[in-house]
PDB file of N, H, CA, C and O in Angstrom:
ATOM      1  N   MET A   1      18.951  20.988   4.568  1.00  0.00           N
ATOM      2  CA  MET A   1      19.351  19.611   4.523  1.00  0.00           C
ATOM      3  C   MET A   1      20.853  19.478   4.739  1.00  0.00           C
ATOM      4  O   MET A   1      21.296  18.534   5.394  1.00  0.00           O
ATOM      5  N   ALA A   2      21.639  20.400   4.204  1.00  0.00           N
ATOM      6  H   ALA A   2      21.278  21.166   3.673  1.00  0.00           H
ATOM      7  CA  ALA A   2      23.088  20.296   4.333  1.00  0.00           C
ATOM      8  C   ALA A   2      23.537  20.458   5.783  1.00  0.00           C
ATOM      9  O   ALA A   2      24.583  19.936   6.167  1.00  0.00           O
ATOM     10  N   ALA A   3      22.761  21.170   6.585  1.00  0.00           N
ATOM     11  H   ALA A   3      21.911  21.594   6.273  1.00  0.00           H
ATOM     12  CA  ALA A   3      23.132  21.411   7.986  1.00  0.00           C
ATOM     13  C   ALA A   3      22.687  20.277   8.911  1.00  0.00           C
ATOM     14  O   ALA A   3      22.997  20.301  10.103  1.00  0.00           O
ATOM     15  N   THR A   4      21.975  19.298   8.387  1.00  0.00           N
ATOM     16  H   THR A   4      21.723  19.280   7.419  1.00  0.00           H
ATOM     17  CA  THR A   4      21.500  18.181   9.199  1.00  0.00           C
ATOM     18  C   THR A   4      22.670  17.286   9.585  1.00  0.00           C
ATOM     19  O   THR A   4      23.469  16.914   8.726  1.00  0.00           O
ATOM     20  N   PRO A   5      22.785  16.932  10.870  1.00  0.00           N
ATOM     21  CA  PRO A   5      23.878  16.043  11.268  1.00  0.00           C
ATOM     22  C   PRO A   5      23.788  14.702  10.536  1.00  0.00           C
ATOM     23  O   PRO A   5      22.700  14.168  10.321  1.00  0.00           O
ATOM     24  N   SER A   6      24.947  14.174  10.162  1.00  0.00           N
ATOM     25  H   SER A   6      25.831  14.608  10.337  1.00  0.00           H
ATOM     26  CA  SER A   6      24.943  12.899   9.435  1.00  0.00           C
ATOM     27  C   SER A   6      24.508  11.768  10.361  1.00  0.00           C
ATOM     28  O   SER A   6      24.682  11.836  11.578  1.00  0.00           O
ATOM     29  N   GLY A   7      23.941  10.736   9.761  1.00  0.00           N
ATOM     30  H   GLY A   7      23.800  10.681   8.773  1.00  0.00           H
ATOM     31  CA  GLY A   7      23.506   9.584  10.528  1.00  0.00           C
ATOM     32  C   GLY A   7      22.161   9.742  11.205  1.00  0.00           C
ATOM     33  O   GLY A   7      21.798   8.916  12.042  1.00  0.00           O
ATOM     34  N   LYS A   8      21.415  10.776  10.869  1.00  0.00           N
ATOM     35  H   LYS A   8      21.710  11.447  10.189  1.00  0.00           H
ATOM     36  CA  LYS A   8      20.111  11.020  11.501  1.00  0.00           C
ATOM     37  C   LYS A   8      18.953  10.392  10.736  1.00  0.00           C
ATOM     38  O   LYS A   8      17.812  10.461  11.192  1.00  0.00           O
ATOM     39  N   GLY A   9      19.218   9.783   9.586  1.00  0.00           N
ATOM     40  H   GLY A   9      20.145   9.727   9.215  1.00  0.00           H
ATOM     41  CA  GLY A   9      18.164   9.102   8.847  1.00  0.00           C
ATOM     42  C   GLY A   9      17.176  10.027   8.162  1.00  0.00           C
ATOM     43  O   GLY A   9      16.018   9.657   7.969  1.00  0.00           O
ATOM     44  N   ILE A  10      17.609  11.214   7.792  1.00  0.00           N
ATOM     45  H   ILE A  10      18.550  11.514   7.949  1.00  0.00           H
ATOM     46  CA  ILE A  10      16.727  12.157   7.095  1.00  0.00           C
ATOM     47  C   ILE A  10      16.515  11.648   5.663  1.00  0.00           C
ATOM     48  O   ILE A  10      17.490  11.362   4.969  1.00  0.00           O
ATOM     49  N   PRO A  11      15.262  11.530   5.209  1.00  0.00           N
ATOM     50  CA  PRO A  11      15.006  11.002   3.861  1.00  0.00           C
ATOM     51  C   PRO A  11      15.255  12.054   2.774  1.00  0.00           C
ATOM     52  O   PRO A  11      14.313  12.514   2.129  1.00  0.00           O
ATOM     53  N   TRP A  12      16.504  12.431   2.576  1.00  0.00           N
ATOM     54  H   TRP A  12      17.270  12.058   3.100  1.00  0.00           H
ATOM     55  CA  TRP A  12      16.879  13.469   1.621  1.00  0.00           C
ATOM     56  C   TRP A  12      16.434  13.123   0.202  1.00  0.00           C
ATOM     57  O   TRP A  12      16.180  14.017  -0.606  1.00  0.00           O
ATOM     58  N   HIS A  13      16.341  11.847  -0.098  1.00  0.00           N
ATOM     59  H   HIS A  13      16.547  11.121   0.558  1.00  0.00           H
ATOM     60  CA  HIS A  13      16.014  11.430  -1.464  1.00  0.00           C
ATOM     61  C   HIS A  13      14.577  11.754  -1.843  1.00  0.00           C
ATOM     62  O   HIS A  13      14.211  11.645  -3.013  1.00  0.00           O
ATOM     63  N   ARG A  14      13.758  12.150  -0.877  1.00  0.00           N
ATOM     64  H   ARG A  14      14.055  12.239   0.074  1.00  0.00           H
ATOM     65  CA  ARG A  14      12.361  12.500  -1.178  1.00  0.00           C
ATOM     66  C   ARG A  14      12.195  13.974  -1.520  1.00  0.00           C
ATOM     67  O   ARG A  14      11.089  14.415  -1.834  1.00  0.00           O
ATOM     68  N   VAL A  15      13.267  14.732  -1.465  1.00  0.00           N
ATOM     69  H   VAL A  15      14.165  14.375  -1.210  1.00  0.00           H
ATOM     70  CA  VAL A  15      13.207  16.164  -1.775  1.00  0.00           C
ATOM     71  C   VAL A  15      13.356  16.323  -3.281  1.00  0.00           C
ATOM     72  O   VAL A  15      14.368  15.933  -3.864  1.00  0.00           O
ATOM     73  N   LEU A  16      12.329  16.906  -3.902  1.00  0.00           N
ATOM     74  H   LEU A  16      11.508  17.224  -3.428  1.00  0.00           H
ATOM     75  CA  LEU A  16      12.304  17.082  -5.350  1.00  0.00           C
ATOM     76  C   LEU A  16      12.088  18.541  -5.690  1.00  0.00           C
ATOM     77  O   LEU A  16      11.666  19.339  -4.853  1.00  0.00           O
ATOM     78  N   GLY A  17      12.381  18.870  -6.919  1.00  0.00           N
ATOM     79  H   GLY A  17      12.724  18.222  -7.599  1.00  0.00           H
ATOM     80  CA  GLY A  17      12.170  20.228  -7.388  1.00  0.00           C
ATOM     81  C   GLY A  17      10.775  20.420  -7.952  1.00  0.00           C
ATOM     82  O   GLY A  17       9.882  19.589  -7.782  1.00  0.00           O
ATOM     83  N   GLU A  18      10.626  21.541  -8.626  1.00  0.00           N
ATOM     84  H   GLU A  18      11.351  22.216  -8.764  1.00  0.00           H
ATOM     85  CA  GLU A  18       9.348  21.891  -9.233  1.00  0.00           C
ATOM     86  C   GLU A  18       8.892  20.789 -10.186  1.00  0.00           C
ATOM     87  O   GLU A  18       9.684  20.271 -10.974  1.00  0.00           O
ATOM     88  N   ARG A  19       7.619  20.438 -10.107  1.00  0.00           N
ATOM     89  H   ARG A  19       6.977  20.859  -9.466  1.00  0.00           H
ATOM     90  CA  ARG A  19       6.988  19.416 -10.942  1.00  0.00           C
ATOM     91  C   ARG A  19       7.662  18.051 -10.797  1.00  0.00           C
ATOM     92  O   ARG A  19       7.642  17.240 -11.723  1.00  0.00           O
ATOM     93  N   GLY A  20       8.263  17.803  -9.621  1.00  0.00           N
ATOM     94  H   GLY A  20       8.280  18.462  -8.869  1.00  0.00           H
ATOM     95  CA  GLY A  20       8.792  16.478  -9.326  1.00  0.00           C
ATOM     96  C   GLY A  20      10.140  16.168  -9.922  1.00  0.00           C
ATOM     97  O   GLY A  20      10.519  15.000 -10.010  1.00  0.00           O
ATOM     98  N   LYS A  21      10.869  17.171 -10.331  1.00  0.00           N
ATOM     99  H   LYS A  21      10.561  18.120 -10.259  1.00  0.00           H
ATOM    100  CA  LYS A  21      12.151  16.951 -10.998  1.00  0.00           C
ATOM    101  C   LYS A  21      13.268  16.660  -9.994  1.00  0.00           C
ATOM    102  O   LYS A  21      13.358  17.302  -8.948  1.00  0.00           O
ATOM    103  N   ILE A  22      14.116  15.685 -10.326  1.00  0.00           N
ATOM    104  H   ILE A  22      14.043  15.163 -11.176  1.00  0.00           H
ATOM    105  CA  ILE A  22      15.321  15.419  -9.537  1.00  0.00           C
ATOM    106  C   ILE A  22      16.333  16.486  -9.911  1.00  0.00           C
ATOM    107  O   ILE A  22      16.697  16.621 -11.079  1.00  0.00           O
ATOM    108  N   LEU A  23      16.790  17.248  -8.918  1.00  0.00           N
ATOM    109  H   LEU A  23      16.494  17.138  -7.969  1.00  0.00           H
ATOM    110  CA  LEU A  23      17.630  18.407  -9.193  1.00  0.00           C
ATOM    111  C   LEU A  23      19.119  18.186  -8.956  1.00  0.00           C
ATOM    112  O   LEU A  23      19.947  18.898  -9.524  1.00  0.00           O
ATOM    113  N   ILE A  24      19.465  17.218  -8.133  1.00  0.00           N
ATOM    114  H   ILE A  24      18.793  16.639  -7.672  1.00  0.00           H
ATOM    115  CA  ILE A  24      20.877  17.059  -7.798  1.00  0.00           C
ATOM    116  C   ILE A  24      21.631  16.403  -8.952  1.00  0.00           C
ATOM    117  O   ILE A  24      21.036  15.769  -9.823  1.00  0.00           O
ATOM    118  N   ARG A  25      22.935  16.568  -8.939  1.00  0.00           N
ATOM    119  H   ARG A  25      23.418  17.083  -8.231  1.00  0.00           H
ATOM    120  CA  ARG A  25      23.770  16.048 -10.021  1.00  0.00           C
ATOM    121  C   ARG A  25      24.262  14.645  -9.715  1.00  0.00           C
ATOM    122  O   ARG A  25      24.156  14.153  -8.592  1.00  0.00           O
ATOM    123  N   GLU A  26      24.802  14.021 -10.743  1.00  0.00           N
ATOM    124  H   GLU A  26      24.889  14.420 -11.655  1.00  0.00           H
ATOM    125  CA  GLU A  26      25.392  12.692 -10.610  1.00  0.00           C
ATOM    126  C   GLU A  26      26.619  12.763  -9.695  1.00  0.00           C
ATOM    127  O   GLU A  26      27.292  13.794  -9.668  1.00  0.00           O
ATOM    128  N   PRO A  27      26.920  11.733  -8.971  1.00  0.00           N
ATOM    129  CA  PRO A  27      26.346  10.397  -8.968  1.00  0.00           C
ATOM    130  C   PRO A  27      25.128  10.287  -8.059  1.00  0.00           C
ATOM    131  O   PRO A  27      24.491   9.235  -8.007  1.00  0.00           O
ATOM    132  N   TYR A  28      24.793  11.369  -7.334  1.00  0.00           N
ATOM    133  H   TYR A  28      25.311  12.224  -7.376  1.00  0.00           H
ATOM    134  CA  TYR A  28      23.711  11.313  -6.357  1.00  0.00           C
ATOM    135  C   TYR A  28      22.335  11.262  -6.997  1.00  0.00           C
ATOM    136  O   TYR A  28      21.391  10.754  -6.392  1.00  0.00           O
ATOM    137  N   ALA A  29      22.206  11.787  -8.225  1.00  0.00           N
ATOM    138  H   ALA A  29      22.973  12.200  -8.716  1.00  0.00           H
ATOM    139  CA  ALA A  29      20.905  11.733  -8.911  1.00  0.00           C
ATOM    140  C   ALA A  29      20.497  10.286  -9.172  1.00  0.00           C
ATOM    141  O   ALA A  29      19.331   9.927  -9.007  1.00  0.00           O
ATOM    142  N   SER A  30      21.456   9.458  -9.578  1.00  0.00           N
ATOM    143  H   SER A  30      22.403   9.750  -9.712  1.00  0.00           H
ATOM    144  CA  SER A  30      21.139   8.037  -9.806  1.00  0.00           C
ATOM    145  C   SER A  30      20.794   7.342  -8.506  1.00  0.00           C
ATOM    146  O   SER A  30      19.901   6.496  -8.466  1.00  0.00           O
ATOM    147  N   LEU A  31      21.507   7.701  -7.430  1.00  0.00           N
ATOM    148  H   LEU A  31      22.232   8.389  -7.463  1.00  0.00           H
ATOM    149  CA  LEU A  31      21.202   7.125  -6.122  1.00  0.00           C
ATOM    150  C   LEU A  31      19.810   7.541  -5.673  1.00  0.00           C
ATOM    151  O   LEU A  31      19.052   6.718  -5.159  1.00  0.00           O
ATOM    152  N   GLN A  32      19.464   8.823  -5.865  1.00  0.00           N
ATOM    153  H   GLN A  32      20.079   9.491  -6.282  1.00  0.00           H
ATOM    154  CA  GLN A  32      18.142   9.309  -5.486  1.00  0.00           C
ATOM    155  C   GLN A  32      17.069   8.556  -6.268  1.00  0.00           C
ATOM    156  O   GLN A  32      16.054   8.149  -5.704  1.00  0.00           O
ATOM    157  N   ARG A  33      17.293   8.378  -7.538  1.00  0.00           N
ATOM    158  H   ARG A  33      18.118   8.709  -7.996  1.00  0.00           H
ATOM    159  CA  ARG A  33      16.326   7.657  -8.380  1.00  0.00           C
ATOM    160  C   ARG A  33      16.141   6.227  -7.878  1.00  0.00           C
ATOM    161  O   ARG A  33      15.011   5.752  -7.766  1.00  0.00           O
ATOM    162  N   LYS A  34      17.245   5.536  -7.574  1.00  0.00           N
ATOM    163  H   LYS A  34      18.163   5.921  -7.665  1.00  0.00           H
ATOM    164  CA  LYS A  34      17.169   4.160  -7.089  1.00  0.00           C
ATOM    165  C   LYS A  34      16.433   4.077  -5.759  1.00  0.00           C
ATOM    166  O   LYS A  34      15.638   3.162  -5.547  1.00  0.00           O
ATOM    167  N   LEU A  35      16.691   5.029  -4.858  1.00  0.00           N
ATOM    168  H   LEU A  35      17.337   5.772  -5.030  1.00  0.00           H
ATOM    169  CA  LEU A  35      16.024   5.033  -3.557  1.00  0.00           C
ATOM    170  C   LEU A  35      14.524   5.274  -3.711  1.00  0.00           C
ATOM    171  O   LEU A  35      13.720   4.628  -3.038  1.00  0.00           O
ATOM    172  N   LEU A  36      14.145   6.192  -4.586  1.00  0.00           N
ATOM    173  H   LEU A  36      14.798   6.716  -5.133  1.00  0.00           H
ATOM    174  CA  LEU A  36      12.725   6.464  -4.827  1.00  0.00           C
ATOM    175  C   LEU A  36      12.042   5.238  -5.433  1.00  0.00           C
ATOM    176  O   LEU A  36      10.946   4.858  -5.021  1.00  0.00           O
ATOM    177  N   GLU A  37      12.702   4.627  -6.412  1.00  0.00           N
ATOM    178  H   GLU A  37      13.592   4.935  -6.746  1.00  0.00           H
ATOM    179  CA  GLU A  37      12.116   3.449  -7.048  1.00  0.00           C
ATOM    180  C   GLU A  37      12.009   2.281  -6.065  1.00  0.00           C
ATOM    181  O   GLU A  37      11.097   1.462  -6.178  1.00  0.00           O
ATOM    182  N   SER A  38      12.932   2.197  -5.104  1.00  0.00           N
ATOM    183  H   SER A  38      13.673   2.862  -5.013  1.00  0.00           H
ATOM    184  CA  SER A  38      12.851   1.131  -4.103  1.00  0.00           C
ATOM    185  C   SER A  38      11.646   1.306  -3.186  1.00  0.00           C
ATOM    186  O   SER A  38      11.214   0.355  -2.536  1.00  0.00           O
ATOM    187  N   GLU A  39      11.103   2.525  -3.132  1.00  0.00           N
ATOM    188  H   GLU A  39      11.455   3.298  -3.660  1.00  0.00           H
ATOM    189  CA  GLU A  39       9.901   2.808  -2.339  1.00  0.00           C
ATOM    190  C   GLU A  39       8.628   2.723  -3.183  1.00  0.00           C
ATOM    191  O   GLU A  39       7.537   3.027  -2.699  1.00  0.00           O
ATOM    192  N   GLY A  40       8.768   2.311  -4.438  1.00  0.00           N
ATOM    193  H   GLY A  40       9.654   2.065  -4.831  1.00  0.00           H
ATOM    194  CA  GLY A  40       7.596   2.167  -5.298  1.00  0.00           C
ATOM    195  C   GLY A  40       7.234   3.414  -6.086  1.00  0.00           C
ATOM    196  O   GLY A  40       6.154   3.484  -6.673  1.00  0.00           O
ATOM    197  N   VAL A  41       8.117   4.393  -6.107  1.00  0.00           N
ATOM    198  H   VAL A  41       8.994   4.336  -5.630  1.00  0.00           H
ATOM    199  CA  VAL A  41       7.863   5.637  -6.841  1.00  0.00           C
ATOM    200  C   VAL A  41       8.358   5.461  -8.273  1.00  0.00           C
ATOM    201  O   VAL A  41       9.487   5.026  -8.500  1.00  0.00           O
ATOM    202  N   THR A  42       7.510   5.799  -9.229  1.00  0.00           N
ATOM    203  H   THR A  42       6.593   6.153  -9.045  1.00  0.00           H
ATOM    204  CA  THR A  42       7.879   5.713 -10.638  1.00  0.00           C
ATOM    205  C   THR A  42       8.581   6.998 -11.054  1.00  0.00           C
ATOM    206  O   THR A  42       8.063   8.097 -10.854  1.00  0.00           O
ATOM    207  N   VAL A  43       9.764   6.847 -11.635  1.00  0.00           N
ATOM    208  H   VAL A  43      10.185   5.954 -11.798  1.00  0.00           H
ATOM    209  CA  VAL A  43      10.531   7.992 -12.117  1.00  0.00           C
ATOM    210  C   VAL A  43      10.641   7.870 -13.626  1.00  0.00           C
ATOM    211  O   VAL A  43      11.153   6.875 -14.139  1.00  0.00           O
ATOM    212  N   VAL A  44      10.155   8.892 -14.341  1.00  0.00           N
ATOM    213  H   VAL A  44       9.738   9.700 -13.924  1.00  0.00           H
ATOM    214  CA  VAL A  44      10.211   8.911 -15.796  1.00  0.00           C
ATOM    215  C   VAL A  44      10.965  10.161 -16.220  1.00  0.00           C
ATOM    216  O   VAL A  44      10.574  11.278 -15.882  1.00  0.00           O
ATOM    217  N   GLU A  45      12.040   9.966 -16.957  1.00  0.00           N
ATOM    218  H   GLU A  45      12.358   9.059 -17.232  1.00  0.00           H
ATOM    219  CA  GLU A  45      12.869  11.074 -17.443  1.00  0.00           C
ATOM    220  C   GLU A  45      13.255  12.022 -16.310  1.00  0.00           C
ATOM    221  O   GLU A  45      13.150  13.241 -16.450  1.00  0.00           O
ATOM    222  N   TRP A  46      13.696  11.464 -15.204  1.00  0.00           N
ATOM    223  H   TRP A  46      13.781  10.474 -15.091  1.00  0.00           H
ATOM    224  CA  TRP A  46      14.168  12.209 -14.029  1.00  0.00           C
ATOM    225  C   TRP A  46      13.078  13.038 -13.357  1.00  0.00           C
ATOM    226  O   TRP A  46      13.365  14.013 -12.663  1.00  0.00           O
ATOM    227  N   ARG A  47      11.816  12.636 -13.573  1.00  0.00           N
ATOM    228  H   ARG A  47      11.583  11.844 -14.137  1.00  0.00           H
ATOM    229  CA  ARG A  47      10.682  13.300 -12.911  1.00  0.00           C
ATOM    230  C   ARG A  47       9.787  12.267 -12.245  1.00  0.00           C
ATOM    231  O   ARG A  47       9.665  11.127 -12.693  1.00  0.00           O
ATOM    232  N   VAL A  48       9.167  12.711 -11.157  1.00  0.00           N
ATOM    233  H   VAL A  48       9.266  13.637 -10.794  1.00  0.00           H
ATOM    234  CA  VAL A  48       8.202  11.894 -10.429  1.00  0.00           C
ATOM    235  C   VAL A  48       6.820  12.454 -10.714  1.00  0.00           C
ATOM    236  O   VAL A  48       6.630  13.670 -10.710  1.00  0.00           O
ATOM    237  N   ASP A  49       5.859  11.583 -10.960  1.00  0.00           N
ATOM    238  H   ASP A  49       6.014  10.595 -10.964  1.00  0.00           H
ATOM    239  CA  ASP A  49       4.477  12.001 -11.198  1.00  0.00           C
ATOM    240  C   ASP A  49       3.881  12.415  -9.855  1.00  0.00           C
ATOM    241  O   ASP A  49       3.470  11.565  -9.065  1.00  0.00           O
ATOM    242  N   LEU A  50       3.833  13.719  -9.600  1.00  0.00           N
ATOM    243  H   LEU A  50       4.167  14.409 -10.242  1.00  0.00           H
ATOM    244  CA  LEU A  50       3.365  14.215  -8.304  1.00  0.00           C
ATOM    245  C   LEU A  50       1.873  13.977  -8.089  1.00  0.00           C
ATOM    246  O   LEU A  50       1.433  13.851  -6.947  1.00  0.00           O
ATOM    247  N   LYS A  51       1.096  13.915  -9.154  1.00  0.00           N
ATOM    248  H   LYS A  51       1.455  14.018 -10.082  1.00  0.00           H
ATOM    249  CA  LYS A  51      -0.328  13.631  -8.972  1.00  0.00           C
ATOM    250  C   LYS A  51      -0.523  12.254  -8.356  1.00  0.00           C
ATOM    251  O   LYS A  51      -1.476  12.021  -7.611  1.00  0.00           O
ATOM    252  N   ARG A  52       0.384  11.356  -8.673  1.00  0.00           N
ATOM    253  H   ARG A  52       1.158  11.546  -9.278  1.00  0.00           H
ATOM    254  CA  ARG A  52       0.272   9.989  -8.170  1.00  0.00           C
ATOM    255  C   ARG A  52       0.968   9.812  -6.825  1.00  0.00           C
ATOM    256  O   ARG A  52       0.469   9.085  -5.967  1.00  0.00           O
ATOM    257  N   HIS A  53       2.113  10.466  -6.627  1.00  0.00           N
ATOM    258  H   HIS A  53       2.519  11.057  -7.325  1.00  0.00           H
ATOM    259  CA  HIS A  53       2.957  10.166  -5.477  1.00  0.00           C
ATOM    260  C   HIS A  53       3.029  11.262  -4.413  1.00  0.00           C
ATOM    261  O   HIS A  53       3.634  11.049  -3.362  1.00  0.00           O
ATOM    262  N   LEU A  54       2.441  12.406  -4.653  1.00  0.00           N
ATOM    263  H   LEU A  54       1.949  12.580  -5.506  1.00  0.00           H
ATOM    264  CA  LEU A  54       2.523  13.483  -3.665  1.00  0.00           C
ATOM    265  C   LEU A  54       1.717  13.129  -2.427  1.00  0.00           C
ATOM    266  O   LEU A  54       0.592  12.640  -2.530  1.00  0.00           O
ATOM    267  N   TRP A  55       2.287  13.374  -1.271  1.00  0.00           N
ATOM    268  H   TRP A  55       3.201  13.772  -1.188  1.00  0.00           H
ATOM    269  CA  TRP A  55       1.602  13.088  -0.010  1.00  0.00           C
ATOM    270  C   TRP A  55       0.446  14.049   0.163  1.00  0.00           C
ATOM    271  O   TRP A  55       0.577  15.249  -0.080  1.00  0.00           O
ATOM    272  N   LYS A  56      -0.682  13.514   0.585  1.00  0.00           N
ATOM    273  H   LYS A  56      -0.788  12.540   0.783  1.00  0.00           H
ATOM    274  CA  LYS A  56      -1.878  14.334   0.813  1.00  0.00           C
ATOM    275  C   LYS A  56      -2.295  14.193   2.266  1.00  0.00           C
ATOM    276  O   LYS A  56      -2.118  13.141   2.880  1.00  0.00           O
ATOM    277  N   LEU A  57      -2.843  15.257   2.798  1.00  0.00           N
ATOM    278  H   LEU A  57      -2.987  16.111   2.299  1.00  0.00           H
ATOM    279  CA  LEU A  57      -3.359  15.195   4.154  1.00  0.00           C
ATOM    280  C   LEU A  57      -4.467  14.163   4.233  1.00  0.00           C
ATOM    281  O   LEU A  57      -5.304  14.084   3.334  1.00  0.00           O
ATOM    282  N   PRO A  58      -4.486  13.369   5.296  1.00  0.00           N
ATOM    283  CA  PRO A  58      -5.596  12.427   5.439  1.00  0.00           C
ATOM    284  C   PRO A  58      -6.910  13.175   5.619  1.00  0.00           C
ATOM    285  O   PRO A  58      -6.941  14.270   6.179  1.00  0.00           O
ATOM    286  N   LYS A  59      -7.987  12.577   5.141  1.00  0.00           N
ATOM    287  H   LYS A  59      -7.962  11.687   4.686  1.00  0.00           H
ATOM    288  CA  LYS A  59      -9.300  13.208   5.302  1.00  0.00           C
ATOM    289  C   LYS A  59      -9.640  13.278   6.775  1.00  0.00           C
ATOM    290  O   LYS A  59      -9.310  12.385   7.556  1.00  0.00           O
ATOM    291  N   LYS A  60     -10.305  14.356   7.133  1.00  0.00           N
ATOM    292  H   LYS A  60     -10.573  15.081   6.499  1.00  0.00           H
ATOM    293  CA  LYS A  60     -10.689  14.534   8.531  1.00  0.00           C
ATOM    294  C   LYS A  60     -11.728  13.490   8.913  1.00  0.00           C
ATOM    295  O   LYS A  60     -12.662  13.205   8.164  1.00  0.00           O
ATOM    296  N   THR A  61     -11.539  12.941  10.077  1.00  0.00           N
ATOM    297  H   THR A  61     -10.780  13.172  10.686  1.00  0.00           H
ATOM    298  CA  THR A  61     -12.543  12.022  10.601  1.00  0.00           C
ATOM    299  C   THR A  61     -13.199  12.717  11.784  1.00  0.00           C
ATOM    300  O   THR A  61     -12.547  13.419  12.557  1.00  0.00           O
ATOM    301  N   LYS A  62     -14.475  12.510  11.903  1.00  0.00           N
ATOM    302  H   LYS A  62     -15.004  11.940  11.275  1.00  0.00           H
ATOM    303  CA  LYS A  62     -15.184  13.134  13.013  1.00  0.00           C
ATOM    304  C   LYS A  62     -14.908  12.336  14.279  1.00  0.00           C
ATOM    305  O   LYS A  62     -15.190  11.140  14.360  1.00  0.00           O
ATOM    306  N   LEU A  63     -14.364  13.010  15.235  1.00  0.00           N
ATOM    307  H   LEU A  63     -14.135  13.981  15.169  1.00  0.00           H
ATOM    308  CA  LEU A  63     -14.106  12.373  16.516  1.00  0.00           C
ATOM    309  C   LEU A  63     -15.350  12.474  17.376  1.00  0.00           C
ATOM    310  O   LEU A  63     -16.069  13.472  17.334  1.00  0.00           O
ATOM    311  N   LYS A  64     -15.592  11.452  18.142  1.00  0.00           N
ATOM    312  H   LYS A  64     -15.008  10.642  18.176  1.00  0.00           H
ATOM    313  CA  LYS A  64     -16.732  11.507  19.052  1.00  0.00           C
ATOM    314  C   LYS A  64     -16.411  12.504  20.152  1.00  0.00           C
ATOM    315  O   LYS A  64     -15.406  12.384  20.853  1.00  0.00           O
ATOM    316  N   GLN A  65     -17.266  13.467  20.282  1.00  0.00           N
ATOM    317  H   GLN A  65     -18.082  13.565  19.712  1.00  0.00           H
ATOM    318  CA  GLN A  65     -17.069  14.493  21.298  1.00  0.00           C
ATOM    319  C   GLN A  65     -17.885  14.135  22.526  1.00  0.00           C
ATOM    320  O   GLN A  65     -18.998  13.623  22.408  1.00  0.00           O
ATOM    321  N   PRO A  66     -17.338  14.402  23.703  1.00  0.00           N
ATOM    322  CA  PRO A  66     -18.123  14.128  24.909  1.00  0.00           C
ATOM    323  C   PRO A  66     -19.334  15.058  24.958  1.00  0.00           C
ATOM    324  O   PRO A  66     -19.301  16.154  24.399  1.00  0.00           O
ATOM    325  N   PRO A  67     -20.397  14.623  25.624  1.00  0.00           N
ATOM    326  CA  PRO A  67     -21.579  15.487  25.703  1.00  0.00           C
ATOM    327  C   PRO A  67     -21.222  16.780  26.433  1.00  0.00           C
ATOM    328  O   PRO A  67     -20.345  16.780  27.297  1.00  0.00           O
ATOM    329  N   PRO A  68     -21.889  17.876  26.095  1.00  0.00           N
ATOM    330  CA  PRO A  68     -21.581  19.145  26.747  1.00  0.00           C
ATOM    331  C   PRO A  68     -21.869  19.061  28.258  1.00  0.00           C
ATOM    332  O   PRO A  68     -22.789  18.374  28.699  1.00  0.00           O
ATOM    333  N   ARG A  69     -21.068  19.766  29.008  1.00  0.00           N
ATOM    334  H   ARG A  69     -20.320  20.325  28.650  1.00  0.00           H
ATOM    335  CA  ARG A  69     -21.258  19.777  30.452  1.00  0.00           C
ATOM    336  C   ARG A  69     -22.484  20.608  30.807  1.00  0.00           C
ATOM    337  O   ARG A  69     -22.772  21.626  30.178  1.00  0.00           O
ATOM    338  N   LYS A  70     -23.184  20.157  31.813  1.00  0.00           N
ATOM    339  H   LYS A  70     -22.950  19.330  32.324  1.00  0.00           H
ATOM    340  CA  LYS A  70     -24.340  20.920  32.291  1.00  0.00           C
ATOM    341  C   LYS A  70     -23.818  21.969  33.273  1.00  0.00           C
ATOM    342  O   LYS A  70     -22.987  21.691  34.138  1.00  0.00           O
ATOM    343  N   ARG A  71     -24.334  23.167  33.104  1.00  0.00           N
ATOM    344  H   ARG A  71     -25.009  23.392  32.401  1.00  0.00           H
ATOM    345  CA  ARG A  71     -23.935  24.234  34.009  1.00  0.00           C
ATOM    346  C   ARG A  71     -24.804  24.219  35.248  1.00  0.00           C
ATOM    347  O   ARG A  71     -26.028  24.108  35.176  1.00  0.00           O
ATOM    348  N   ILE A  72     -24.167  24.329  36.343  1.00  0.00           N
ATOM    349  H   ILE A  72     -23.173  24.419  36.402  1.00  0.00           H
ATOM    350  CA  ILE A  72     -24.906  24.404  37.595  1.00  0.00           C
ATOM    351  C   ILE A  72     -24.917  25.863  38.023  1.00  0.00           C
ATOM    352  O   ILE A  72     -23.872  26.482  38.227  1.00  0.00           O
ATOM    353  N   ARG A  73     -26.121  26.393  38.151  1.00  0.00           N
ATOM    354  H   ARG A  73     -26.970  25.891  37.985  1.00  0.00           H
ATOM    355  CA  ARG A  73     -26.233  27.798  38.556  1.00  0.00           C
ATOM    356  C   ARG A  73     -26.391  27.894  40.047  1.00  0.00           C
ATOM    357  O   ARG A  73     -27.149  27.137  40.654  1.00  0.00           O
ATOM    358  N   LYS A  74     -25.696  28.799  40.622  1.00  0.00           N
ATOM    359  H   LYS A  74     -25.080  29.414  40.130  1.00  0.00           H
ATOM    360  CA  LYS A  74     -25.758  28.983  42.079  1.00  0.00           C
ATOM    361  C   LYS A  74     -26.629  30.148  42.440  1.00  0.00           C
ATOM    362  O   LYS A  74     -26.797  30.450  43.621  1.00  0.00           O
TER     363      LYS A  74
END
């Protein structure tokens, strides 16, 4: 994250430690908390409830597959 060029819009405030803990120090910890809360994330005692807010892969949807090609034998 530190090597990312500034002004690129990287959502650094979404990076959390183990069990959802905010790891950075003040004054940035308060800023991170405010940014997370502005996105609807609940922060309790400097932790985020990961069971509620952790991103999960979307469930697989079955795509319609085209019918198999018929083989033409020569």
